[in-house]
N, C-alpha and C positions, 0 to 999 in steps of 0.2 A: 656611769654605766651608760653604754650605747644602745642602740633601739634594738638589735640584733638579739643580745644578752637580753635585754629587759623581757622581748616576745618569748623567748627559749626558756625563762622562769616562768611567766604566765603560763605558756603552754606546759610546763610540768606541773605547777599547779592544780591546774584544770584537769589533767589526768591523774593525778592523786586523788581529788575530788569526786571523780567519775568511779574511782575503783572500790569495790564492793569490799566492805570489811570481811567478808570469808576469803577473797581472795589474799588480802593484807595478812590473815590470820587472826585470831583471837584466843583468849585464854577462857576455856570451858571449863567449870567444877562440876564433876557427874558423883553424887551421893546416892549409892549402890546398897538398899537394905535386901537382905535373903531371909526367906521364909521357911524355907524346907534345904533338905539337903541327903546325898544319899552317899552309901559307903559299901562293905561288904554284908553288913546285917541286914540292909532295905533303905526304904525312903522314911526321912523321919523330920517332923515339925522342929525348926528352931526352939530351944526353950529360951535362951538369952538372945537378946538384941544382938544380929550381926549387921553391921554395916561396914562400909569399905568408902572412902571418900578418894578421890584423884582429882587432880587437875592437870589437863591438856592444854599444852601451847600447841596449836596449829599452825602457827608460822614456823617455829623450830623444829616441830614434829617431836617435840619431848613431851614428859608425862612425868610428876611425882604422886605417890602417894600419901597424902595426910593423915598422921596417926597421933594418939597422944603421947609418943616418943617425938616427935617431928617430922620433918619432910624425907622421903627415901625415893630416890630415882627410880623408874620403871622403865623398860622399854616398850613403847609403844608402834603398832603394828596397825597401819589402818586398813579397812578391807577394802576391795576394789569397789563394790556396790553399796557402802557406807557400814557404819560401825568400825570396832577397832578390836585389836587385843592387846592386853596390858600383860608383859610379862616380868615377876621378880624371881630372882634368882637368891637365896640369903644360905647363910652358913649350913656347912656339911653338904652342899649338894640339892638343897631344898628347893623344889621350883614351884611357882605358884602363879596361875593365868586367870584371868579373867578378861572374857569376851564380851563387850557391850554390842546388842544388835541396833541398825538406825531408828527401829521403834523402841528403846531402852530395855530390853529382855537382856539379862546378864544369865552367866552361868561361871561362878569362883572355882577352881580345879587346885587341889593342892596334890601333888605328886612327891610325895618325900619317903625318906627312908627313916625310920624310928629303930635303933638299937638293931640296925642292920636287917630290918624286915619293914615290907613295902607295907605304907601307910595312907591311903588315897579317899579322897573325899571331893562330892561335887555339890555345890551350893547353888540353889535357883531362885532367881528374884528380879527386881528390877532396878535401873538405875535412871535418877532424874537430872536433868539441868539445873 
């Protein structure tokens, strides 16, 4: 190996060592817990625990939802000033969105059709890393 090639390798190693992990990307797990929800009948307290878990790969710009049934890909859209929206489209045209702001506040919206009728709800809570 010649001196020029060696100095190039050392330079590349130094640049990589000084690059922050946020620039390189990381995998972050968000655990979201929801305490209340609203629907056409008003605002309600959640009776049974309602929790969503997402794994976000900031390098690839991808996300997965973790459930008891396995991992499911969701669309991840970062917000310009921090936070993100996660979108899941499931069978029959059901669309679920979860927005998480940079302070961890979250809203999970269900906009679905059940038996040809609109059935929507929004859950309010917090997500932690």
